[in-house]
MIDO-463124 format. One record per residue: x, y, z of N, C-alpha, C, O, CB in turn. Coordinates in steps of 0.1 Angstrom, whole numbers, plus 5000, padded with zeros to 4 digits. Glycine has a CB too. Layout:
! residues N
XYZXYZXYZXYZXYZ/...
! end
This chain:
! residues 274
175031426748175731376760175731426772176431516775176931356758/174831386780174131436798175931446806176831356807172631236808/175931566811177031526818177131556830177131676829178131566813/177231536842176831586852178231656861179331606863175831476860/177331806864178031886872179331816885180431856886176731956880/178731716890180031676898180931656889181831736887180031566908/180831526880181731526872182731596866183831556864181331506867/182231756862183231846860183831946870184532046868182831906851/183331856883184131946892184731886891185831936888183931996903/184831706891186131636894187231626890188331596895186131556894/186531666874187731666856188731836868189731846874186131746826/187731916865188832096872189732056885190732116887187532246882/189431946892190231926903191531836900192631866903189231856914/191131716892192331646885193131756875194331736872191631516874/192731826872193531906864194532006867195532046860192831946857/193832056881194632136893195832056895197032096893193832146906/195431936901195831846908197831826900198931816905194531716907/197331826886198431766877199131856874200231836869198031706864/198632016877199032176874200032176883201232216880197832316877/199632116901200432186908201132036906202232056900199932256923/201031926909202331796906203331906894204331956899201431576895/203231936884204131956874204632096882205832116880203531966857/204032186890204932286892205732276904206732346907204232416891/205132156912206232086923207631986918208631956924205331986933/207331966910208131916899209331946891210331876886207631906892/208732106890209532186885210832256890211932286885209032256883/210032256906211032356914211932246916213132276916210332436929/211532096919212432036924214231986917215231946922211531946926/213532026900214332006886215032106889216232086891213632006871/214332266890215432366888216132396903216932486902214732496881/215832346918216632296924217932216927218832246934216132276926/217732096917219032036915219832116904221032096902218831876911/219232196897220432266885221332296892222432236892220232406877/220932416900221132536908222232486917223332536920219632586916/221732376922222832316932223732256926224632316931222532216942/224132196919225132126908225732206901226932186899224532046897/224832356894225532486886225532586894226432656888224732526875/225232646903225432726905226532766919226132766931224532746903/228032796914228532786924228032896938228932916945229832806919/227132946942226533046956225632896960225532866972225233246951/224932816951223832716959224832616965224832566976222532626947/226132586951226632456956227132446971226932356979227832416947/227832586971228432616988226932607000226832597012229332806988/226532626995225132657007225332497016225732387012222932656996/224932547034224332417037223132447048222532557049225432307042/222832337056221432387063221732537071221132647072220832267075/223132487076223332587090223032767077222132847079225832567101/224032767067224132897060222432907058221833007061225232907044/222032817055220432927048219532907063218532987064219032837029/219732837073219232907087218433057090217333087095220432917095/219533117085219033277092217833297081216633307083220433437091/218933307064217833307054216133247057215133317054218533207042/216033147061215433107060214233187073213133227071215932967057/214933207086214233277094213633367094212633397101214533297099/214633437083213933567074213133557067211933577069214733627066/213333537061211633467049210533397054209633337047212033337036/210533407069208933357081208733477087207933477096209333217097/209333607084209233747093209133797078208933917078210833807107/209233777071208833857056207433837055206733937056209433787042/206633657051205733577049204833687060203933757056206133397052/205333697079204533787086204033937076203033977070205433837100/205033957077204934127072203934147062203134237059206334177065/204034017056202634027040201833987045200934007037202533927025/201033937056200033887056199634007065198634067062199833737059/200234057076199434197084199334277073198134307070200334287098/200634347063199534417053198534347044198234397033200334487044/198034267047197234177038197434237027196734337024195834137040/198634177018199534217009199434037002200333957003201234277017/198033996993198333886987199333836976199733716975197433856984/199833926969200333876960202333876969203333806966199833976944/202133996979203733916982203233826993204233786998205134026989/202233786998202133687005202033576996202433487004201133697014/201833506984202433466970203233456972203433356979202433526960/204533526968205833556966206433496980207533456978206133716963/206233486988206933456998207133307006208033247012206533537005/205633297004205433157003206333066995206732956998204233126999/206433106987207333096973208633026974209232926969207633236966/209233166985210433136989210433077001211633077005211033236988/209833047007209932967020209732817014209932727023208633027033/209432747000208732656994210232616992210832516996207632676982/210832726985212232696978213332596988214032506987213032856974/212932717000213632697009213632547017214632507022213432807016/212432497017212132317023212832227008213432117009209632287024/212532316994213232156993214632166990215232076984212732056980/215532336995216632326999217132267007218332227008216832397000/216332267011217232127027216831997024217531917030216332127047/216031947016215531807014216631817002217631747003213531777010/216431866994217931816983219531806990220531746986218031956968/219631897003220531877013220931737015221831667011220131937024/219731717026219531577029219631467020220031357025218531567033/219231467010219431347001221231376996221931286999218131346986/221531446992223231456994223831367006224431257007223531626999/223331447013224031367028223231227033223331177044223931487043/222431167023221631017024220931017039220730907044222930867022/220631147045219831137056218131137058217431067065220331237062/217931237047216031177038215931267029216531367030214331197049/214931247017214531347008213431397003212331337005214831337000/213531456999211431546999210431456999209331487002210731636983/210731286997209731206995209631207013208631237020210131056985/210531177014210431147027209731277038209431227050211931107031/209531377037209531487043208331497040207831517051210431587040/207231487029206131427024205531387028204431427033206131377018/205931237028205231177035205131197050204031197055205431087032/205831217054206131167070205231307078205031317090208331157075/204631417068203931497074202831457072202031477081204231607070/202231377057201031337053200831207069199831197076201131267034/201631167071201531027078200931107094200031067101203330917079/202031267096201531307108200131337115199631307126201931397109/199731417098198531507101197431407102196531417110198031627090/197631297094196531147096196331107114195331087121197330987087/197631087114197331037128196831147138196031107147198430967133/197331267138196731367149195631407142195731537141197631497153/194331367135193331367132192631237132192231177122193431417123/192531197144191731097147190131087144189330997142192031077159/190031217143188231237143188131247129186931227127187531397150/189031257115189031247102189131117096188431067087189931337097/190731027106190930947094190730817104191130707101192530967083/190130847119189630737127188330727131187530777123190330747138/187830657144186530677149186430737162185430747170185930547149/187630777163187230927173186431037167186431077155188631017177/185231087182184331217180185331337193186031347203182131157186/184831407181184831517187184331647190185331717192185231537187/183231727192182831817194183031977191182332077189182831787202/184131967190184232117187186332127183186932027180183432237206/186832247184188132297179188532267189189532197187188432427174/188232297207189532307214189432137219190332107227189532427228/188532027213188731887217189731837206190431747209187331797218/189831867196190431897184192631877189193531807187189732087179/192331997194193932077199193931987211195231977212194032267204/193331907223193431837229194031737228195031697234192731817232/193331687215193931557212195331617205196531587208192831457201/195031687197196931707194197631687203198331577203197531837192/197631777213198931767224199131597229200231557232198431887239/197931527230197631397239198431347229199431307234196031337242/198431337216199031197205200131257204201231207209198331167188/200031337201202031387201202731367213203931367210202431557200/202431347229203031297239203331117235204131047241202131337252/202331097224202330927227202830907213202830787208200630827230/203331017205204330967196205930897200206630937209204531097188/206330757191207030707195208430817190208730867179206830567190/209230827203210830887201210231037205211231107205211730867183/209231097207208631207210209531187228209831077234206531197208/209731347232210031367245208531357252207531357245210831497248/208431357263207631317270206831387282205931347289208131247273/208131537279207531637286206631717277207231757266208531727293/204731777279204531907271205232017267205232057255203831957277/206032077278206632237271208332197266209132287264206732387287/208632047265209632087258209332057245210331987241210732037261/208332087234208732057222208132237218207432267208208031887214/208532297226208232507223209932487223210632437232207232657243/210432537208211832577205212132677214211432777217212132627191/213432637219214032737229214532857224215032937232215132677238/214632897205214833017200214033097199214233207196215233027190/212733057203211433207199211633297208211933287220209433177201/211433397201211133547207209833497219208933427216210333687193/210333567231209833557248208433557246207733487253210233697259/207833647235206233667236205633587231204633547238205733767229/206133517216205233397209205833277214205333167210205233397194/206733287223207433147234206633147245206533047253209133167240/205733287247204833297264203633237260202833177267204233477271/203733257246202333207239202033077239201033037246202233247225/202932997230202832877230202732787241202032687243203432857224/204132867252204232767267202632777264202232697256204932837287/202032847268200132887274199332747265198832627268199233117266/199332807256198532697248199132547247198332447246198332747233/200032527248200632377250200032297268199732177271202732407248/200132377274199532397288198232367289197632307299199732537293/197532427278195832417282195632307275194832237280194732537278/196132267265196032127258196331977263196331867258196732137247/196732047275197531917286196131947296195831857305199731957297/195332047296194132057306194632117316194332067327193431917310/195632257317196032347327195532467324196232537317197532367329/194432517327193832667326192732667332192232577339193532727314/192232797329192032857340190332807333190032767321192733047342/189132807346188032727340187232847335186532797326187332627351/186832977338186333097334187733197326188533247333185633167347/187733207316188533347313188733467320189833537320188133397305/187433477327187333587335188333597343188933707345186333587342/188733487349189133487366191133527356191833597364188833247379/191433517350193033537347193533717353194633757358193233507326/192133797349192133897352192533927369192934037372191033927346/192333867375193033887392194333847394195033867404192533797402/194633777378196133707381196433827372197633807372196633517375/196333907367197034007357197134127372198134187377195834057339/195934137376196134217388197234207397198134287401195134197396/196734047399198334037413199534097408200334167414199033857418/199634037393201134067389201534197388202734217389201534017375/200834297388201034447388200934507399201434617398200234517382/200434477409200734507424202134467429203034527436199734437433/202134327424203634277433204834357424205834377430204034057433/204834407409205634477402205734617410206734677415205334477387/204934637410204234807415205334847430205934957432201934787421/205234707441205934687450207334727448207934827454205834557452/207734627438209634627436209934747433211034787437210434537423/208834877424209334967420209635067430210435157430208834997412/208335017442208535097454209935057462210335147469207235087463/210534967461211434927467212734947457213734887460211134807471/212535017449213934997437214634927436215834957436214735057437/214234767433214934657436215034577417214234507410213934537450/216134637414215834647397216334447394216034407383217334807385/216634387399216334257400214534207399213834167390217034227414/214434237413212934197415211734297405210534277402212634237434/212434377402211134437394211134357378210134317372211334637392/212434357374212334257363211534097362211034017355213534237361/211934107376211233937377209633947375208933867370211633847395/209234037380207934077384207234157375206034167376207934147397/207934237364207434287350207734137342207334157331208334437342/208134037343208033967335206633857340205833827332209333927333/206733827352205533767354203933837351202833787349205733727368/204333977351202934027349203134017331202033987326202634217357/204134047320203634017306202933917305202033907296204633997298/203233797316202933697308201433607314200833507309204433597308/201233707325199733677330198733777317197533747315199433757349/199633897310198933987299198633837290197533787289200134137289/199633797284199833717273198933637277198133597270201133657268/199033577292197933477291196233537289195533447286198133377304/195633657291194933727290194933717273194033637271195133837298/195233757264195633787249195333617245195033597233197533857246/195433557251195633407246193933387249193433347239197033287257/192933387259192133347266191133417256190333337250192233357281/191033537254190333647246190633597231190333667222190933817249/191233487229191033487210191933567206192133557194189733547202/192833667213193933747207195633717206196333697216193833847214/195933727193197133677196197833737198197833807188197433617191/199033777207199633867212200933937203200934067203199933807223/201533897199202133887187202234027176202734137175201133767180/201133917169200033997163199334157168199334247159198933907165/199034167178198434247186199534327186199334427180197834197199/200634307192201434437193202334437182203434497185202134447205/202234387171202834417161201834577154202234677148202934257153/200534537159200034597145199734767158198734837157198234477134/200634767166200634857177201434957174201235077173200834807188/203134827174203834917167204035017157204635117155204334867165/203034937148203234977133202035117134202135207125202734807121/201335127142200135277147201135357151201335477147198835257162/201835317160203035387168203735497156203535607152204235247174/204835387153205535457139204835537129205535627124205935357130/203235517125202435617116202435727124202935827119200935577112/201935737136201135837144202835897145202935997139200035777159/203935837152205035917157205636017137206136137137206535747167/205335937127205536017115205336117112206136197108205135997108/203836117115202636217113203536347124203736457119200536137120/203936327137204236427143205536477138205436597135204136407157/206136447137207736457127207536567114207936677111208136257119/206536467108206036537094205136687097205136757087204936427086/204536727108204336827110205036907118204837027118203436817113/205636877122207036927134208037007125208337117127208036777143/208636897111209236957100208537107095209137217094209136837089/206737077091206137167083206337277093206937367087204637137078/206137297103206137427112207337507113207437607120205737397126/208337457106210237477108211037457121212137497125210637637105/210137357128210337327144211037197145210837117136208837307153/212037177155212837057156211636937166210736987173214537117165/211936837165211336777175211536807194210636777202211736657171/212636857196212936877210213137067212213737137219214636777212/212137087201212037227201210537207203210137317201212537307188/209337117207208437127209208137087222208837027229207937077201/207237107224206637057239206036927237205636877226205337157246/206036887249204536777251203636807250203236737241204136707261/202836897253201236927248201136967236200036967231200637037255/202537017227202337037214202436917209201936887199203237127207/203036837215203336667202202236557208202236447202205436557204/201236567220199936507222199036567214198136487210199536517234/199036737209197736747204198336727188197336697180196736907208/199236727182199636597169199236457167198836387157200936567168/199436447179198836287180197636287179197236207171199136207192/196836357186195436327185194836347170194036277164194736417196/195636477165195136457151195536357143194536307138195236567142/196736297139197036137140195536047139194835987130197836107157/195336057151194335947153193136007148192135947144194135897167/193336147147191336157138192236127122191236097115190136407139/192636127117193136127104192835967102192235927092195036177102/193035877112192935747109191535737107191435707095193535647119/190535737112188935717116188935727102187935707096187935817126/
! end
C-alpha cells in the first residue's frame, strides 16, 4: 500500500493535538482537585493571585533574556496554571469559565486578522498592526480613546513604549525615523537649561520628556527599550562584580580604590567579555 507523505504529516499533527488536549484536560482536572482538596488553594482569590501572577511573568521575562529554554518552558507552565486557576474561580462565581476564555481569544484573533479570516488585503506587518488598532476601537464595548487601552499599572518605561506604539497604530508617527533625533536633541537641550537654573521640578519634567523621546527613538529603530536597558543592567552588574572580585583579591576595599584603578578594572572586564 502506498502512503502519501502529506497524510503522514496530518496524522502526526492529529496525534500532537490529541496529546495537547489530554495534557490540558489533565491540568484542568488537577486545578479542580487542588481547589477542592488543598487548604491553600481553596482560600485563594483573584486578588491574592494577582501579585503572584505578575511575579511569574517577570520570571518568564528573565528566562527569555537568559535564553534558558528549559526555564522558559517551566515558567510558561506556571503562567498557564494561573490562567486555569483564574478561570476556575470565575466558574465558581458563575462569571465565566475556561471555555469562554478560550473561545473569546479565538474569536478576537479571528476578528483582528481579517487578512487571514476575511477579505482584507495587507502588504506588510505594519498594515497588520494598524488594522489591529483600528479594529480594537470598533469592537462593541471597547473604550473609544486609543491610549485608554494601556494598563495604568505598567512600569513607566514599558508604558511609554506601548503609548507610542498605539499612537503609531492610529497613524500618529514620524514620517522618517531619522527625524526623531532632532526631538531627542531638543529635549536634551531643554533639560540642560533647567539644570543650569537648578529648578528641580522642571528638571524632573524635562528629564521625563528626554526619556520619552529616547524611548521613541528605540521604537523607531526596532529596539525594545525595556529589553535593552535590562541587558545593560546585567552587563553593569557583571562588570561591577568583576571590579569587586579583583579589588578583594588585591587586599583592598572599593573605598580604598581610586576611580582610575576602578576604571582600569572595568576595561579589563570589558576585554574578558570579548
